[in-house]
BASE-378143 format. One line per 3 residues: number of its first residue (from 0); for each residue x, y negated, z negated of N, C-alpha, C. Coordinates in steps of 0.05 Angstrom, whole numbers. Layout:
# BASE-378143
NUM = X,Y,Z,X,Y,Z,X,Y,Z; ...
This chain:
# BASE-378143
0 = -149,-236,-258,-128,-230,-239,-106,-252,-244; -81,-243,-249,-59,-261,-255,-42,-263,-230; -36,-288,-222,-20,-293,-198,9,-299,-205
3 = 27,-286,-192,56,-292,-194,65,-305,-168; 74,-329,-169,83,-343,-145,113,-337,-141; 120,-331,-116,147,-324,-109,158,-345,-90
6 = 185,-347,-87,197,-365,-67,187,-359,-39; 189,-378,-21,181,-375,7,151,-373,11; 135,-384,-8,106,-384,-6,94,-356,-6
9 = 107,-338,-20,96,-311,-24,82,-310,-52; 64,-291,-56,51,-288,-82,42,-260,-86; 39,-253,-112,29,-227,-121,6,-232,-141
12 = -16,-219,-137,-38,-219,-157,-39,-192,-170; -42,-191,-197,-43,-165,-210,-66,-165,-231; -82,-144,-230,-104,-140,-249,-102,-113,-261
15 = -95,-111,-287,-94,-85,-300,-123,-74,-304; -126,-48,-302,-151,-34,-306,-174,-47,-290; -168,-53,-265,-189,-62,-247,-210,-40,-244
18 = -201,-15,-243,-218,8,-245,-219,17,-274; -242,19,-287,-244,27,-315,-230,54,-320; -218,59,-343,-202,83,-348,-216,109,-342
21 = -241,113,-351,-255,138,-346,-259,142,-317; -267,121,-303,-272,122,-274,-246,128,-259; -224,116,-268,-198,120,-255,-190,149,-256
24 = -194,162,-279,-187,190,-282,-204,208,-263; -230,204,-262,-247,220,-245,-242,215,-216; -236,190,-209,-231,182,-181,-205,196,-171
27 = -184,195,-188,-159,209,-181,-164,238,-175; -178,252,-193,-184,280,-190,-200,286,-165; -219,269,-159,-235,273,-135,-219,269,-109
30 = -202,249,-109,-185,245,-86,-166,268,-81; -154,278,-102,-135,301,-100,-150,325,-89; -174,330,-98,-188,354,-90,-201,353,-63
33 = -209,330,-54,-226,328,-30,-212,318,-5; -189,306,-7,-176,295,16,-155,314,28; -150,310,54,-130,327,68,-103,315,67
36 = -87,323,47,-61,311,42,-40,323,61; -21,307,70,0,316,88,27,306,78; 48,320,84,76,311,81,88,309,109
39 = 92,285,118,101,281,146,130,272,148; 143,277,171,170,267,175,169,237,182; 189,222,172,192,194,180,221,190,188
42 = 226,168,202,253,161,211,265,141,193; 287,148,180,302,131,162,331,129,171; 339,104,177,367,100,187,373,118,210
45 = 353,121,228,358,136,253,355,166,251; 349,177,227,345,206,225,318,213,213; 308,236,220,282,244,212,283,260,185
48 = 267,252,166,266,266,140,237,268,132; 231,287,114,204,289,104,199,267,83; 176,255,84,169,235,64,170,247,36
51 = 182,233,17,183,243,-10,157,237,-26; 135,245,-14,108,241,-25,88,253,-5; 63,255,-12,43,264,6,26,240,14
54 = 13,241,38,-3,218,47,-30,228,57; -48,209,59,-74,212,72,-82,184,81; -101,182,99,-109,156,109,-136,157,122
57 = -147,133,127,-172,131,142,-174,103,154; -184,101,178,-186,75,192,-193,80,221; -208,61,233,-218,64,260,-196,57,281
60 = -173,46,272,-151,38,290,-126,53,282; -111,64,301,-86,77,294,-66,58,280; -49,68,264,-29,52,249,-2,65,252
63 = 18,50,260,45,61,264,65,48,244; 80,66,231,101,56,213,122,78,210; 147,70,206,169,89,202,171,110,224
66 = 165,103,249,168,121,271,145,141,274; 124,139,259,101,157,262,75,141,267; 56,154,280,30,141,285,9,157,269
69 = -6,143,253,-29,154,239,-53,150,258; -63,171,270,-85,168,288,-110,159,274; -130,149,289,-155,140,277,-169,163,263
72 = -181,157,240,-197,175,225,-221,159,214; -244,171,213,-268,156,203,-264,146,174; -270,121,170,-269,109,144,-297,112,132
75 = -301,133,116,-328,140,107,-328,151,79; -351,155,68,-354,167,42,-341,151,20; -326,164,2,-313,151,-21,-294,130,-12
78 = -278,135,9,-258,116,18,-271,91,29; -294,94,43,-309,71,53,-320,54,30; -329,68,9,-340,53,-14,-317,37,-28
81 = -294,50,-32,-272,36,-44,-262,13,-27; -261,17,-1,-253,-4,18,-272,-28,16; -298,-23,14,-317,-45,12,-314,-60,-14
84 = -309,-46,-36,-305,-58,-62,-280,-76,-63; -258,-65,-52,-233,-80,-53,-235,-104,-33; -247,-100,-10,-251,-122,9,-267,-145,-4
87 = -288,-138,-19,-304,-159,-32,-289,-173,-53; -272,-158,-69,-257,-170,-90,-235,-189,-80; -222,-181,-58,-200,-197,-47,-208,-217,-27
90 = -231,-213,-14,-240,-232,7,-228,-227,34; -220,-202,39,-208,-194,65,-224,-170,75; -232,-170,101,-247,-147,112,-229,-124,119
93 = -217,-111,99,-199,-89,104,-212,-67,122; -196,-55,140,-207,-35,157,-190,-10,159; -170,-8,141,-152,16,140,-143,20,112
96 = -143,45,103,-133,52,77,-112,75,80; -89,71,68,-68,91,68,-63,99,39; -64,125,33,-60,135,6,-33,150,4
99 = -18,144,-17,7,158,-23,3,172,-49; 10,198,-49,8,215,-73,36,222,-83; 42,212,-107,68,217,-119,64,239,-140
102 = 75,263,-135,69,286,-152,84,284,-179; 106,270,-180,122,267,-204,142,244,-199; 161,241,-218,180,219,-216,200,222,-193
105 = 202,246,-182,221,249,-159,209,238,-133; 183,238,-131,170,226,-107,172,196,-109; 178,183,-87,183,154,-88,178,141,-61
108 = 181,115,-60,179,99,-36,203,81,-34; 217,82,-12,241,65,-8,235,36,-2; 256,20,-1,252,-8,4,241,-12,32
111 = 221,-29,34,208,-34,60,190,-59,58; 179,-68,80,159,-89,81,137,-79,100; 113,-86,94,90,-80,112,87,-103,132
114 = 105,-103,152,107,-125,170,102,-117,199; 88,-95,203,81,-87,230,65,-108,245; 70,-111,271,58,-132,287,28,-133,285
117 = 15,-109,284,-14,-108,285,-27,-117,258; -10,-123,238,-21,-133,213,-23,-164,213; -12,-177,234,-13,-206,236,10,-219,222
120 = 11,-245,222,35,-259,212,38,-258,182; 18,-264,167,20,-264,138,-2,-246,126; 1,-220,128,-21,-202,119,-24,-201,89
123 = -48,-196,81,-54,-191,53,-57,-161,50; -42,-149,31,-43,-121,26,-52,-117,-2; -72,-100,-6,-83,-94,-33,-77,-65,-40
126 = -72,-59,-66,-66,-31,-74,-78,-25,-101; -91,-2,-102,-102,9,-127,-83,32,-136; -75,31,-162,-59,53,-173,-77,70,-191
129 = -74,97,-189,-89,116,-205,-69,136,-217; -70,140,-243,-53,160,-255,-29,149,-269; -6,163,-267,18,156,-282,28,127,-276
132 = 37,114,-296,48,87,-292,75,88,-277; 78,72,-256,103,72,-241,113,44,-238; 140,42,-235,153,17,-231,149,8,-202
135 = 146,-18,-198,143,-30,-171,162,-53,-170; 182,-52,-152,203,-73,-150,200,-88,-124; 207,-114,-125,210,-130,-101,236,-145,-102
138 = 248,-149,-78,271,-167,-76,268,-185,-52; 279,-208,-54,277,-228,-32,296,-220,-10; 287,-222,15,304,-214,38,328,-232,40
141 = 325,-258,34,348,-276,37,368,-273,14; 359,-262,-8,377,-260,-31,367,-236,-48; 380,-213,-45,371,-189,-59,374,-191,-89
144 = 389,-211,-98,391,-215,-127,366,-227,-139; 349,-238,-123,323,-249,-132,303,-226,-132; 296,-217,-156,278,-193,-158,255,-199,-176
147 = 234,-183,-173,211,-183,-191,205,-154,-197; 195,-148,-221,189,-121,-228,161,-120,-241; 146,-100,-234,120,-96,-245,118,-66,-254
150 = 101,-61,-273,93,-33,-280,64,-30,-273; 58,-13,-253,31,-10,-243,17,12,-259; -2,4,-275,-16,22,-292,-41,35,-279
153 = -52,54,-293,-76,69,-284,-99,50,-280; -110,50,-255,-133,33,-249,-127,4,-242; -101,-2,-239,-94,-30,-233,-98,-37,-204
156 = -100,-63,-199,-102,-73,-171,-80,-93,-167; -63,-89,-147,-42,-107,-140,-48,-118,-112; -44,-144,-108,-49,-156,-82,-24,-172,-74
159 = -13,-167,-51,10,-183,-41,0,-201,-18; 8,-226,-19,-2,-245,1,18,-267,7; 9,-287,22,26,-308,32,47,-296,51
162 = 72,-304,48,93,-294,66,106,-268,56; 94,-256,36,108,-234,21,119,-212,39; 105,-204,60,114,-182,77,136,-190,96
165 = 141,-216,99,162,-225,117,186,-237,103; 183,-242,77,205,-254,62,214,-237,38; 200,-216,32,207,-198,10,204,-169,19
168 = 218,-151,5,214,-123,8,205,-111,-19; 194,-87,-18,184,-75,-43,189,-45,-42; 189,-32,-65,193,-3,-67,181,8,-93
171 = 178,34,-93,170,49,-117,193,69,-122; 211,63,-141,235,79,-145,229,105,-159; 248,124,-158,247,148,-174,246,142,-204
174 = 234,160,-219,233,157,-248,240,185,-260; 265,188,-269,274,213,-279,257,222,-303; 249,247,-303,235,258,-326,205,254,-325
177 = 195,238,-306,166,234,-305,152,257,-292; 132,269,-306,118,292,-295,90,284,-286; 80,261,-293,53,253,-286,49,247,-257
180 = 26,251,-247,20,247,-218,6,219,-215; 11,207,-192,0,181,-186,-10,180,-157; -32,167,-153,-42,161,-126,-43,131,-122
183 = -33,122,-100,-34,93,-93,-50,90,-67; -71,74,-68,-87,69,-44,-81,40,-35; -71,37,-10,-65,11,0,-85,4,23
186 = -95,-20,22,-115,-30,40,-104,-52,58; -109,-49,84,-98,-68,104,-120,-76,123; -115,-99,136,-132,-107,159,-115,-105,184
189 = -122,-86,202,-108,-83,227,-123,-99,249; -108,-116,262,-119,-132,284,-124,-115,309; -107,-94,313,-109,-78,337,-90,-54,334
192 = -88,-37,354,-71,-13,353,-42,-20,354; -24,0,351,5,-6,352,12,-21,377; 29,-42,373,37,-59,395,20,-83,400
195 = -2,-86,384,-20,-109,387,-4,-135,384; -12,-154,401,0,-181,400,-22,-201,396; -17,-221,380,-37,-243,376,-36,-261,400
198 = -59,-273,406,-60,-294,427,-53,-320,414; -44,-340,430,-36,-366,419,-59,-380,404; -84,-373,411,-106,-386,398,-118,-370,375
201 = -106,-347,370,-118,-330,349,-116,-344,322; -139,-345,308,-140,-358,282,-133,-339,260; -131,-313,265,-125,-293,244,-96,-284,244
204 = -80,-294,264,-52,-284,266,-35,-295,243
């Protein structure tokens, strides 16, 4: 796992082919076939639009982002196994997984940060990529000219930590002409339901 240190005490760890190639292919196919994928509306700049991708999720605690609430769903079966493996590799007891399915290069993720209150002050976010290679960009909130770029390959594991979610933003931009499909699984530790606040003595905030 290679670490990239960013300004403001943020960091990125990246491991190519964390999932072996043959397993990555079969895992992607199994997730596409067996999960209940949805395309939901989100609020962007005050207006509601359909997400330019499909999503699925699992976790015992509801998660709110972009004006929508993902209700609790059992974290079981294949997703529970993956959650346990990633938790062991990263050293964080993740309890929620959100999957984004990009059908082609037109599907994308806009600039954002995973900075919801229930994630705590400096959350660690881990992500597995399966399928087509996609660009992953970051820019510093204080200075958008400070950027980092990654290409997330099939079976790779990316981990964002330190102050990354409060001092940087990230996105998955469109890629003209790309026909390949990609699934991204992001793993989080939720301290509580939407609106959760840490106590002054909380050691995990």
